[in-house]
N, C-alpha and C positions, 0 to 999 in steps of 0.2 A: 504493500500500500504506500502510495506517494505521500511524503510529508507535505502538509499545506504550507505554502510560503507565508511568512509573517506579513501582515498588512503594512503598506508603506505609510509613512507620516505624510498626511495631506497638508500642503502649505498654501496659504493665501498671501500674495504679495501686495502690499499697499505702498506704492511709489509713483510719483507723478512724472518721472522721466522714463520714457519708453525704452530707451537704449539701456538704461540700468536694469529695467525689468527683464529685457531680453537676455542680458548677461547672467542674471540670477536664475532664470528658467533653465538656461543651458547648464549652469553649474549644478543646480539641484537635481534636475532630471537625470543626470548621469550617475547619481548615487543610487545604490541598490535599495536603500531603506527609506527614500523620500521622493516626493513628486509635487510639482506645482499643480494645485487644483483650481486656482483662479487668480485673476489679476484685477487690481483696482487702482485708479489714478488719484483718488481722494478718499478721505475717511467716510464721508456719507455713502459713497458708492460701496465701500467695503462693508459697512454695517448692513446695507441692503442685501449684499451678496452672501453673507455668512450663513443664513438659513438654507440657501440653495446649494452653496459649494461645500458646506459641512467640513471646514478645515479642522485639522488637529492642532494647528499652530499658525500664528500670523507673524509675518516679517513686515515691519513698517519703518518709514523715515520719520524724523521729527518735523521737517519742513514739508507741509502738505498744503495745497490750496484750500481755503475755507477753514475747516476745523483742523488744527495742527495735531501732531502726533501725541502730545501729552494729553490733550483733551480727548482724543480718540481712545487712548488707553483707559482714561477714567470712565468713558462710556462702556468700553469693553468689560471693565471690572464689574460694572453693575449688570449689564445685559448678558454677558457670557463669562461668569466668574471662573469657570474651569478651563478657559481657553488660554494657553500660554502665548506670550508675545515676545518677540525678539526685535529690538530696535537696531537698525543699521543706518548710521547717519554720519555726515561729514562734520557735525557739530562737536565741539570739544567735549570729551567725556567728563572732564573735570567739573564742568558746569552742568551738564545734562544727564549724566548716568544716574546719579542719585535721584534726581527729579523723576526720571523714567521709571526707576524701581519703585519709588513711592506711588507713582500713578498706576502701577500694576504690571510693568514689564518684568520678565525674569532674566533678560540678558541685554547687554548693550555692547555693540561692536562698531568701531569707527570704519568708515569706508576705505581708509588707507591701509587697514590691516589685510592680511593674506586671506584667501578664500578658505583655507583650512580653519582659520579662527572662527569664521562664520559657521562652518559645518559643525565644529565643536560646540559652539553656542546653541545651535539648533538642537543637537542631540541632548545636551544637558537640560535645556528648557523643556524638552519633551518629557524628560524624567522628573520635572518639577524642581530642577536645581538652578541656582542663580549663577550667571556667568558675567563677569566684568574683568577688565585688565587687572593685573596684580597691583598696579599703582592706585587705581580707583578703589579696589577692594580693601587695600590697607587704609586708605583715607576714610572710607565708610566705617571700617571696623574701629578706628581710633575715635570717631565721633560717638559710636555707641558705647565704648568702654570709658570714654571721657579722658583719655590720655593724649597728650601732644595734639590737641585739636588743631587741625590745619588752618592756616590763615585764609579766610574767605575773601575772594575778590569783591570789590564793591558791586559789580554786576551780579555776582552770586547771591547778594542779599535781596535781590528782587524776587517777588513771588512769581509763580509760573505765568500768571496772566500779565503781570507787569513786564516780564521778560518778553512775552509775545508782543505787547504794545511797543516796547523799546525796539525790538527787531523790525517791526513794520515801519516805525518812524525812520529807522536807518535805511529802509528800502524806499523812502520817499513818499510814504502814505501820510495823508492828513488825518485829522481826527474823524471827519465824516466817513472817509474811506475805511478807516480802521473799524469804526462802529459798524459799518455795513458788513465787513468781512467777518468780524467776530460776533455779529448779532447782538451788539450792545447799544446802549444809548450814547449819544455824543457826550452827554454829561458824565457818564460812567468812565468813558475813555479819558476825558479831561481830568477826572479824579485820579485815575491811574497815572496820568502824565505828571500830576502834582506830586504823587508819592515817589515816582521815579526821580524827579528833580531833587526831592528832599533826601532820598537814600543815597544818591550819587553826588550830593553836595554841589549841584549845578545852579547857576544864577539866572537862567532865563531860557526861553524856548529855543533860541538860536544855539546856545551852548549845548543844550540837550540833544538837538538834532545833529549837530556836528559830532558829538560823542557817539551817538547811535550809528551814524554813517561810518565812522572810523571802526566801530566794533564789528559791524556787519562785514566791512571790507577785510578785517583781520580774520573773521570766521571763515569767509569764503576762501581767503588765501591759504588758511590753515588746512582746508579740506581739499 
């Protein structure tokens, strides 16, 4: 009697760049124990596809049009609490990995890492294990045990939503555009802008936008 082959891990890709998705499909589908069961270009599309595609695991980027990756993870945690998620992003893990884990991800991998690193993260997440780089893992551990607390960057002090507003400011969006994209009121966006200014010790809207633009440029250059 033939032994039944173990079922492959079904993976949903949530990434707005088609060329990146194509590369991931090629990488994943050549593995014996996993396959891509669906692709989505944004978070809303992904949430709609999950009941149909029935993935065992989701791979997502932080930067997505509309709802960003952190918000998507929070929705996922409520709507599909048993579904593991792996974040694959160009964004600096020092700033985003812990946020992603808090939001519900099990793994965080930077796009500059090797493909083997992603495959390891997928397999660990499928088993319910957390996967981050040693550097970030050490930093998170130190926070929990309360020893040698790492110095947090000023941008690191922003909340998830404030960071989202800050990034959009750096991409040239005004309060009205940000409000529409994040489905907030303009008044709420302006409140976030005020808190950003206070936390980063900035003295006006111009200085805040300049700082945001510089930060976005550094993030893009780093990725």
